[in-house]
Backbone as CSV, one residue per row, in Angstrom:
resi,resn,N_x,N_y,N_z,CA_x,CA_y,CA_z,C_x,C_y,C_z
1,MET,0.839,-1.196,0.000,0.000,0.000,0.000,0.875,1.247,0.000
2,THR,0.446,2.259,-0.694,1.158,3.522,-0.752,1.246,4.158,0.633
3,THR,2.371,4.789,0.909,2.501,5.501,2.179,1.413,6.557,2.282
4,PRO,0.652,6.589,3.360,-0.453,7.545,3.461,0.019,8.993,3.463
5,THR,-0.773,9.822,2.857,-0.587,11.263,2.954,-0.904,11.715,4.373
6,LEU,-0.155,12.694,4.855,-0.487,13.346,6.124,-1.295,14.589,5.787
7,LEU,-2.546,14.597,6.214,-3.434,15.731,5.956,-3.701,16.448,7.276
8,ALA,-3.055,17.586,7.457,-3.203,18.373,8.682,-4.396,19.307,8.526
9,VAL,-5.364,19.181,9.422,-6.623,19.925,9.292,-6.791,20.872,10.471
10,ALA,-6.953,22.146,10.148,-7.206,23.171,11.160,-8.630,23.684,11.016
11,HIS,-9.109,24.353,12.065,-10.471,24.881,12.000,-10.588,25.995,10.977
12,GLY,-9.636,26.903,10.946,-9.726,28.089,10.106,-10.255,29.274,10.896
13,SER,-9.985,30.465,10.389,-10.348,31.674,11.121,-10.505,32.839,10.159
14,ARG,-11.292,33.822,10.571,-11.375,35.064,9.810,-10.112,35.904,9.956
15,ASP,-9.297,35.570,10.949,-8.059,36.299,11.195,-6.937,35.657,10.367
16,PRO,-6.323,36.388,9.450,-5.306,35.780,8.584,-4.075,35.286,9.326
17,ARG,-3.831,35.783,10.542,-2.675,35.297,11.303,-2.800,33.819,11.625
18,SER,-4.029,33.351,11.783,-4.249,31.953,12.138,-3.813,31.024,11.010
19,ALA,-4.310,31.281,9.803,-3.946,30.424,8.669,-2.452,30.506,8.373
20,ALA,-1.874,31.688,8.523,-0.436,31.832,8.282,0.364,30.965,9.251
21,THR,-0.072,30.905,10.506,0.607,30.078,11.498,0.450,28.602,11.175
22,VAL,-0.758,28.210,10.761,-0.986,26.810,10.397,-0.079,26.410,9.236
23,ARG,-0.007,27.252,8.227,0.833,26.920,7.071,2.306,26.871,7.449
24,ALA,2.716,27.749,8.345,4.101,27.705,8.809,4.379,26.420,9.575
25,LEU,3.438,25.992,10.399,3.603,24.735,11.133,3.695,23.556,10.174
26,VAL,2.848,23.536,9.168,2.883,22.441,8.194,4.217,22.445,7.444
27,ASP,4.770,23.608,7.177,6.094,23.669,6.546,7.160,23.047,7.452
28,VAL,7.044,23.269,8.764,7.994,22.653,9.694,7.819,21.136,9.696
29,VAL,6.561,20.672,9.646,6.318,19.228,9.564,7.004,18.649,8.328
30,ARG,6.842,19.303,7.193,7.477,18.817,5.954,8.993,18.755,6.105
31,SER,9.562,19.769,6.729,11.017,19.816,6.863,11.544,18.692,7.739
32,ARG,10.698,18.171,8.638,11.121,17.124,9.560,10.756,15.729,9.061
33,ALA,10.080,15.650,7.920,9.719,14.349,7.343,9.915,14.403,5.831
34,PRO,11.161,14.532,5.381,11.410,14.610,3.937,10.850,13.400,3.203
35,GLY,10.206,13.653,2.090,9.643,12.567,1.292,8.210,12.229,1.615
36,LEU,7.708,12.689,2.760,6.321,12.424,3.119,5.420,13.473,2.478
37,ASP,4.328,13.031,1.903,3.351,13.947,1.312,2.534,14.569,2.445
38,VAL,2.772,15.843,2.715,2.102,16.555,3.799,1.269,17.674,3.192
39,ARG,-0.023,17.677,3.513,-0.926,18.691,2.983,-1.694,19.327,4.137
40,SER,-2.208,20.519,3.886,-3.019,21.212,4.896,-4.403,21.490,4.338
41,ALA,-5.366,21.636,5.250,-6.741,21.953,4.871,-7.420,22.619,6.056
42,PHE,-8.576,23.226,5.770,-9.310,23.967,6.795,-10.780,23.579,6.771
43,LEU,-11.369,23.551,7.959,-12.793,23.255,8.055,-13.651,24.427,7.620
44,ASP,-13.156,25.637,7.835,-13.979,26.826,7.564,-13.069,28.020,7.316
45,PHE,-13.612,29.033,6.666,-13.010,30.353,6.483,-11.829,30.388,5.516
46,ASP,-10.933,29.403,5.560,-9.701,29.448,4.775,-9.693,28.352,3.715
47,GLU,-8.801,28.517,2.760,-8.627,27.548,1.688,-7.231,26.919,1.786
48,PRO,-7.130,25.646,1.321,-8.166,24.818,0.710,-9.097,24.205,1.753
49,GLY,-10.340,23.957,1.353,-11.304,23.323,2.222,-10.982,21.854,2.432
50,PHE,-11.340,21.347,3.609,-11.054,19.954,3.958,-11.677,18.985,2.963
51,GLY,-12.955,19.190,2.639,-13.621,18.292,1.703,-12.969,18.298,0.331
52,ASP,-12.527,19.453,-0.124,-11.884,19.547,-1.437,-10.564,18.787,-1.462
53,VAL,-9.788,18.897,-0.381,-8.516,18.183,-0.338,-8.743,16.671,-0.281
54,LEU,-9.744,16.250,0.487,-10.068,14.819,0.516,-10.449,14.320,-0.872
55,ALA,-11.235,15.100,-1.590,-11.688,14.687,-2.917,-10.526,14.558,-3.892
56,ALA,-9.462,15.314,-3.665,-8.328,15.304,-4.581,-7.319,14.193,-4.272
57,LEU,-7.509,13.487,-3.158,-6.570,12.426,-2.805,-6.665,11.275,-3.788
58,ASP,-5.524,10.667,-4.074,-5.530,9.488,-4.942,-4.937,8.268,-4.232
59,GLY,-4.958,8.313,-2.913,-4.438,7.200,-2.131,-4.833,7.356,-0.679
60,PRO,-4.297,6.523,0.203,-4.662,6.579,1.623,-4.146,7.850,2.284
61,ALA,-4.777,8.223,3.381,-4.371,9.425,4.113,-4.669,9.264,5.589
62,VAL,-3.872,9.921,6.389,-4.128,10.061,7.822,-4.390,11.532,8.095
63,VAL,-5.564,11.813,8.642,-5.940,13.178,9.009,-5.457,13.450,10.426
64,VAL,-4.650,14.489,10.585,-4.193,14.900,11.910,-4.865,16.229,12.243
65,PRO,-5.815,16.236,13.177,-6.465,17.492,13.552,-5.490,18.420,14.273
66,LEU,-5.336,19.618,13.760,-4.497,20.617,14.426,-5.346,21.312,15.486
67,LEU,-5.743,20.533,16.460,-6.630,20.987,17.529,-6.033,20.560,18.859
68,LEU,-6.278,21.369,19.889,-5.713,21.077,21.197,-6.643,20.275,22.089
69,GLY,-7.905,20.138,21.697,-8.853,19.401,22.520,-9.865,18.658,21.685
70,SER,-10.474,17.649,22.299,-11.489,16.843,21.609,-12.872,17.446,21.829
71,ALA,-13.074,18.603,21.255,-14.369,19.263,21.319,-15.141,18.963,20.030
72,TYR,-16.118,19.809,19.711,-17.060,19.499,18.632,-16.368,19.274,17.291
73,HIS,-15.394,20.105,16.968,-14.756,19.979,15.652,-14.056,18.634,15.503
74,ALA,-13.403,18.182,16.573,-12.698,16.908,16.512,-13.655,15.722,16.568
75,ARG,-14.687,15.824,17.404,-15.583,14.690,17.623,-16.640,14.551,16.542
76,VAL,-17.042,15.666,15.926,-18.173,15.640,15.002,-17.793,16.113,13.599
77,ASP,-17.260,17.325,13.498,-17.052,17.929,12.176,-16.096,17.130,11.300
78,ILE,-14.924,16.821,11.820,-13.928,16.138,10.994,-14.399,14.736,10.600
79,PRO,-14.889,13.895,11.533,-15.396,12.588,11.100,-16.542,12.689,10.099
80,ALA,-17.392,13.718,10.232,-18.511,13.863,9.304,-18.031,14.162,7.896
81,VAL,-17.025,15.009,7.756,-16.501,15.323,6.424,-15.842,14.095,5.817
82,VAL,-15.117,13.334,6.635,-14.493,12.101,6.131,-15.562,11.113,5.675
83,ALA,-16.606,10.936,6.478,-17.675,9.996,6.113,-18.376,10.445,4.838
84,GLU,-18.632,11.738,4.716,-19.311,12.258,3.538,-18.466,12.084,2.282
85,SER,-17.147,12.124,2.446,-16.267,11.981,1.285,-16.326,10.583,0.688
86,GLY,-16.643,9.588,1.518,-16.687,8.214,1.047,-15.323,7.605,0.808
87,ALA,-14.264,8.316,1.164,-12.923,7.792,0.936,-12.666,6.603,1.860
88,PRO,-12.331,5.432,1.315,-12.219,4.234,2.153,-10.929,4.136,2.951
89,ASP,-9.890,4.825,2.528,-8.575,4.665,3.140,-8.120,5.931,3.853
90,VAL,-9.047,6.574,4.531,-8.727,7.766,5.318,-9.010,7.471,6.778
91,ARG,-8.041,7.729,7.618,-8.192,7.524,9.052,-7.903,8.838,9.765
92,VAL,-8.511,9.028,10.920,-8.352,10.263,11.682,-7.541,9.982,12.938
93,ALA,-6.462,10.724,13.126,-5.601,10.583,14.306,-6.165,11.367,15.479
94,ASP,-5.557,11.216,16.630,-5.939,11.976,17.818,-5.548,13.445,17.663
95,VAL,-6.220,14.295,18.422,-5.852,15.711,18.470,-4.469,15.863,19.109
96,LEU,-3.901,17.038,19.002,-2.536,17.258,19.487,-2.458,17.309,21.011
97,GLY,-3.400,18.008,21.645,-3.384,18.086,23.108,-3.962,16.819,23.699
98,PRO,-3.625,16.476,24.927,-2.744,17.186,25.856,-1.334,16.620,25.927
99,ASP,-0.646,16.517,24.818,0.719,16.004,24.838,1.598,16.898,25.718
100,PRO,2.391,16.319,26.619,3.241,17.136,27.501,4.192,18.054,26.740
101,ALA,4.567,17.669,25.529,5.470,18.514,24.748,4.849,19.875,24.460
102,LEU,3.534,19.917,24.306,2.870,21.189,24.044,2.889,22.083,25.275
103,LEU,2.758,21.493,26.450,2.841,22.291,27.672,4.250,22.862,27.825
104,ASP,5.248,22.109,27.397,6.618,22.628,27.420,6.757,23.835,26.491
105,VAL,6.078,23.787,25.342,6.121,24.931,24.428,5.430,26.137,25.069
106,ALA,4.315,25.894,25.760,3.639,26.988,26.453,4.571,27.628,27.485
107,ALA,5.354,26.820,28.182,6.328,27.354,29.138,7.421,28.137,28.425
108,GLU,7.807,27.679,27.251,8.820,28.403,26.480,8.302,29.775,26.050
109,ARG,7.023,29.839,25.676,6.442,31.139,25.316,6.401,32.068,26.535
110,LEU,6.144,31.505,27.706,6.216,32.307,28.931,7.641,32.799,29.181
111,ALA,8.607,31.946,28.901,10.001,32.323,29.133,10.390,33.531,28.291
112,ALA,9.752,33.689,27.137,10.026,34.857,26.297,9.600,36.151,26.985
113,LEU,8.710,36.032,27.985,8.299,37.181,28.789,9.142,37.328,30.048
114,GLY,10.132,36.449,30.205,10.952,36.462,31.413,10.294,35.797,32.590
115,LEU,9.347,34.910,32.324,8.571,34.264,33.386,8.677,32.751,33.265
116,ALA,8.398,32.080,34.396,8.400,30.619,34.393,7.449,30.108,35.451
117,PRO,6.778,28.978,35.190,5.945,28.378,36.228,6.765,28.122,37.486
118,GLY,6.199,28.501,38.623,6.908,28.307,39.881,7.692,29.511,40.351
119,ASP,7.755,30.581,39.515,8.431,31.796,39.971,7.789,32.290,41.279
120,PRO,8.591,32.739,42.242,8.031,33.204,43.516,7.021,34.334,43.315
121,GLY,5.870,34.179,43.930,4.849,35.213,43.873,4.061,35.275,42.590
122,LEU,4.352,34.365,41.640,3.685,34.410,40.338,2.499,33.463,40.302
123,GLY,1.322,33.991,39.947,0.165,33.163,39.662,-0.057,33.123,38.162
124,LEU,-0.378,31.960,37.647,-0.534,31.795,36.201,-1.948,31.365,35.848
125,VAL,-2.405,31.876,34.711,-3.638,31.413,34.093,-3.250,30.677,32.817
126,LEU,-3.692,29.438,32.680,-3.532,28.714,31.423,-4.828,28.901,30.648
127,ALA,-4.780,29.736,29.624,-5.991,30.167,28.932,-6.165,29.432,27.613
128,GLY,-7.333,28.793,27.460,-7.668,28.108,26.225,-8.952,28.639,25.629
129,THR,-9.371,28.025,24.536,-10.564,28.473,23.826,-11.815,28.265,24.663
130,GLY,-11.981,27.053,25.194,-13.202,26.695,25.909,-14.167,25.987,24.999
131,SER,-15.010,25.159,25.599,-15.934,24.325,24.839,-17.200,24.087,25.652
132,SER,-18.284,23.772,24.949,-19.499,23.341,25.637,-19.397,21.884,26.075
133,HIS,-18.320,21.218,25.680,-18.078,19.816,26.034,-17.199,19.791,27.289
134,PRO,-17.750,19.450,28.458,-16.986,19.555,29.708,-15.679,18.778,29.696
135,ALA,-15.639,17.632,29.031,-14.418,16.829,29.040,-13.263,17.560,28.374
136,ALA,-13.568,18.367,27.354,-12.505,19.124,26.685,-11.930,20.178,27.626
137,ASN,-12.784,20.857,28.376,-12.301,21.850,29.334,-11.544,21.195,30.481
138,ALA,-11.969,20.007,30.863,-11.315,19.313,31.978,-9.852,19.020,31.668
139,VAL,-9.542,18.779,30.400,-8.152,18.533,30.021,-7.284,19.746,30.349
140,VAL,-7.787,20.939,30.064,-7.012,22.154,30.347,-6.851,22.339,31.851
141,HIS,-7.888,22.041,32.611,-7.772,22.105,34.074,-6.694,21.145,34.576
142,ARG,-6.653,19.936,34.026,-5.638,18.966,34.466,-4.235,19.436,34.102
143,LEU,-4.093,20.040,32.933,-2.788,20.558,32.534,-2.344,21.683,33.472
144,ALA,-3.274,22.557,33.828,-2.940,23.663,34.720,-2.437,23.146,36.065
145,GLU,-2.931,22.003,36.499,-2.514,21.444,37.787,-1.054,20.988,37.788
146,ARG,-0.463,20.873,36.609,0.941,20.450,36.536,1.901,21.577,36.902
147,TRP,1.407,22.803,36.912,2.244,23.950,37.254,1.828,24.509,38.610
148,PRO,2.767,25.020,39.394,2.402,25.627,40.681,1.557,26.887,40.484
149,ARG,0.609,27.077,41.384,-0.197,28.302,41.434,-0.746,28.682,40.062
150,THR,-1.336,27.692,39.394,-1.870,27.892,38.044,-3.316,27.426,37.993
151,VAL,-4.153,28.217,37.340,-5.551,27.847,37.145,-5.874,27.936,35.666
152,ALA,-6.877,27.180,35.242,-7.332,27.213,33.855,-8.427,28.254,33.686
153,ALA,-8.497,28.825,32.498,-9.571,29.748,32.149,-9.776,29.684,30.640
154,PHE,-10.885,30.289,30.184,-11.276,30.098,28.795,-11.806,31.389,28.188
155,ALA,-11.621,31.488,26.876,-12.130,32.652,26.146,-13.626,32.574,25.946
156,THR,-14.182,31.351,25.848,-15.601,31.199,25.513,-16.356,30.335,26.511
157,ALA,-15.759,30.055,27.643,-16.421,29.222,28.659,-16.025,29.743,30.028
158,SER,-16.611,29.136,31.054,-16.337,29.540,32.431,-15.334,28.575,33.061
159,PRO,-14.410,29.077,33.880,-14.227,30.481,34.252,-13.547,31.289,33.156
160,GLY,-13.896,32.569,33.088,-13.239,33.460,32.164,-11.888,33.907,32.697
161,VAL,-11.124,34.520,31.824,-9.767,34.921,32.193,-9.778,35.972,33.303
162,ALA,-10.673,36.958,33.211,-10.727,38.002,34.236,-11.037,37.411,35.610
163,ASP,-11.965,36.455,35.667,-12.306,35.823,36.947,-11.128,35.032,37.499
164,ALA,-10.398,34.346,36.600,-9.254,33.552,37.046,-8.147,34.447,37.600
165,ILE,-7.925,35.575,36.941,-6.910,36.511,37.427,-7.309,37.060,38.794
166,ALA,-8.585,37.417,38.944,-9.062,37.916,40.239,-8.884,36.862,41.324
167,GLU,-9.141,35.596,40.997,-8.974,34.513,41.974,-7.528,34.394,42.424
168,LEU,-6.605,34.468,41.475,-5.192,34.347,41.827,-4.748,35.506,42.713
169,ARG,-5.234,36.688,42.412,-4.865,37.844,43.231,-5.444,37.724,44.637
170,GLU,-6.648,37.172,44.715,-7.243,36.966,46.041,-6.465,35.929,46.848
171,ARG,-5.852,34.986,46.138,-5.039,33.971,46.810,-3.693,34.519,47.269
172,GLY,-3.358,35.735,46.860,-2.110,36.343,47.301,-1.017,36.422,46.270
173,ALA,-1.316,36.092,44.985,-0.291,36.209,43.950,0.120,37.671,43.793
174,ARG,1.417,37.937,43.879,1.897,39.314,43.723,1.920,39.727,42.248
175,HIS,2.140,38.756,41.397,2.155,39.002,39.953,1.318,37.923,39.284
176,VAL,0.681,38.284,38.184,-0.141,37.325,37.439,0.229,37.428,35.963
177,ALA,0.271,36.283,35.296,0.518,36.237,33.857,-0.378,35.168,33.247
178,VAL,-0.497,35.231,31.933,-1.375,34.306,31.211,-0.543,33.505,30.222
179,ALA,-0.613,32.191,30.339,0.000,31.278,29.368,-1.050,30.890,28.336
180,SER,-0.658,30.855,27.083,-1.603,30.619,25.987,-1.706,29.137,25.653
181,TRP,-2.924,28.621,25.734,-3.194,27.268,25.252,-3.963,27.405,23.924
182,PHE,-3.329,28.125,23.007,-3.850,28.348,21.665,-2.761,27.964,20.680
183,LEU,-3.147,27.275,19.628,-2.152,26.896,18.631,-1.688,28.107,17.833
184,ALA,-2.616,29.025,17.530,-2.291,30.148,16.649,-2.921,31.430,17.178
185,PRO,-2.366,32.571,16.815,-3.008,33.834,17.185,-4.323,33.995,16.432
186,GLY,-5.188,34.853,16.959,-6.480,35.080,16.322,-7.399,35.836,17.251
187,ARG,-8.661,35.866,16.890,-9.616,36.677,17.636,-9.819,36.198,19.067
188,LEU,-9.771,34.888,19.282,-10.000,34.395,20.641,-8.827,34.724,21.557
189,LEU,-7.614,34.611,21.045,-6.476,35.001,21.862,-6.481,36.517,22.085
190,ASP,-6.922,37.268,21.105,-7.086,38.712,21.306,-8.090,38.991,22.426
191,ARG,-9.154,38.181,22.485,-10.147,38.347,23.545,-9.521,38.084,24.907
192,VAL,-8.676,37.063,24.982,-7.973,36.777,26.231,-7.119,37.972,26.643
193,CYS,-6.403,38.551,25.688,-5.565,39.713,25.994,-6.410,40.870,26.529
194,ALA,-7.591,41.056,25.944,-8.466,42.145,26.378,-9.005,41.905,27.786
195,GLN,-9.108,40.637,28.183,-9.643,40.297,29.501,-8.563,40.198,30.575
196,ALA,-7.309,40.380,30.183,-6.204,40.067,31.087,-5.927,41.159,32.110
197,ASP,-6.617,42.275,32.040,-6.509,43.330,33.053,-5.064,43.777,33.253
198,GLY,-4.349,43.912,32.142,-2.973,44.387,32.210,-1.931,43.324,32.461
199,ALA,-2.341,42.093,32.759,-1.373,41.014,32.976,-0.728,40.630,31.647
200,PRO,0.555,40.295,31.641,1.195,39.879,30.385,0.619,38.559,29.891
201,VAL,0.492,38.460,28.574,-0.069,37.271,27.937,0.971,36.704,26.980
202,ALA,1.292,35.440,27.124,2.271,34.797,26.255,1.692,34.569,24.862
203,GLU,2.569,34.469,23.902,2.153,34.204,22.531,1.589,32.788,22.392
204,ALA,0.860,32.581,21.297,0.338,31.256,20.972,1.493,30.268,20.764
205,LEU,1.165,28.991,20.818,2.196,27.954,20.688,2.926,28.059,19.360
206,GLY,2.192,28.253,18.268,2.799,28.577,16.989,3.471,27.414,16.280
207,ALA,4.298,27.789,15.294,4.949,26.803,14.417,6.258,26.329,15.053
208,HIS,6.125,25.613,16.138,7.279,25.169,16.924,7.677,23.750,16.494
209,PRO,8.977,23.469,16.400,9.398,22.112,16.010,8.832,21.010,16.899
210,ALA,8.682,21.267,18.195,8.133,20.242,19.083,6.691,19.919,18.725
211,ILE,5.940,20.919,18.277,4.551,20.665,17.861,4.542,19.889,16.559
212,ALA,5.440,20.225,15.652,5.552,19.455,14.411,5.841,17.991,14.708
213,ASP,6.677,17.739,15.705,6.990,16.356,16.068,5.765,15.638,16.632
214,VAL,4.912,16.354,17.367,3.674,15.744,17.854,2.753,15.418,16.686
215,VAL,2.667,16.311,15.723,1.868,16.034,14.520,2.356,14.750,13.846
216,LEU,3.652,14.621,13.690,4.197,13.429,13.043,3.987,12.181,13.896
217,ALA,4.066,12.313,15.212,3.810,11.160,16.084,2.364,10.696,15.960
218,ARG,1.423,11.644,15.915,0.014,11.272,15.738,-0.166,10.549,14.403
219,TYR,0.463,11.073,13.374,0.370,10.450,12.050,0.911,9.024,12.077
220,ARG,2.095,8.849,12.636,2.739,7.540,12.586,1.975,6.509,13.397
221,THR,1.444,6.916,14.545,0.659,5.982,15.358,-0.551,5.484,14.583
222,THR,-1.247,6.384,13.924,-2.456,5.996,13.197,-2.108,5.204,11.950
223,ALA,-1.065,5.616,11.241,-0.665,4.883,10.037,-0.224,3.471,10.386
224,THR,0.465,3.306,11.492,0.941,1.980,11.897,-0.208,1.099,12.382
225,ALA,-1.096,1.690,13.183,-2.172,0.890,13.778,-3.260,0.539,12.782
226,LEU,-3.606,1.456,11.904,-4.753,1.262,11.032,-4.378,0.936,9.591
227,LEU,-3.147,1.273,9.211,-2.687,0.938,7.873,-1.343,0.241,8.013
228,PRO,-1.347,-0.954,8.591,-0.087,-1.600,9.000,0.851,-1.930,7.850
229,THR,0.362,-1.928,6.609,1.255,-2.231,5.498,1.926,-0.995,4.955
230,ALA,1.607,0.191,5.548,2.234,1.418,5.066,3.709,1.433,5.404
231,ALA,4.481,2.085,4.560,5.927,2.163,4.786,6.222,3.091,5.950
């Protein structure tokens, strides 16, 4: 059987910074897997569309969702597009989060601000998108527990970033900062910045080599388990 294509699928955004970051990340994936056919697609807003890329495939593929949690897009949207395509040799890998390597990247983005988890007097908010699916939010809460004096908060769910910052200050944090649990910049991360009440906010995880390696690990696990004859 032909080696499966790696199809990296992002949600898409009206903010062009998001798609630019996704494409940069996919370029890093390509650079770390020479010879592998790596393509990108978007569920909404950006091109190429996921369904169009699936239709253009001429062999097997592994879809790697460029998502940090198993919320609606991962659980419903992506499988629905694959099913509608009728492609028999397409498999969907796990989302990227909560791989510990991504939390390390979030700490690296904090380090760019001169901050680190565990700094004396520092309270941290690990801020993510948020979901109506409680299990997806619970993952971010569990990740926040790995760092001292850190709480989770969300741009579109409760608790919000402003409430989380107020909680940390009430607990006695002398300084507060926000770590980004966002793959790319965009409107939701901008919303977090607006809610941060002057606290510094770290950049999105972005096109980091460690994230590219997680993408490739998700691909290889699925290709090996579900397409065992793949090279």
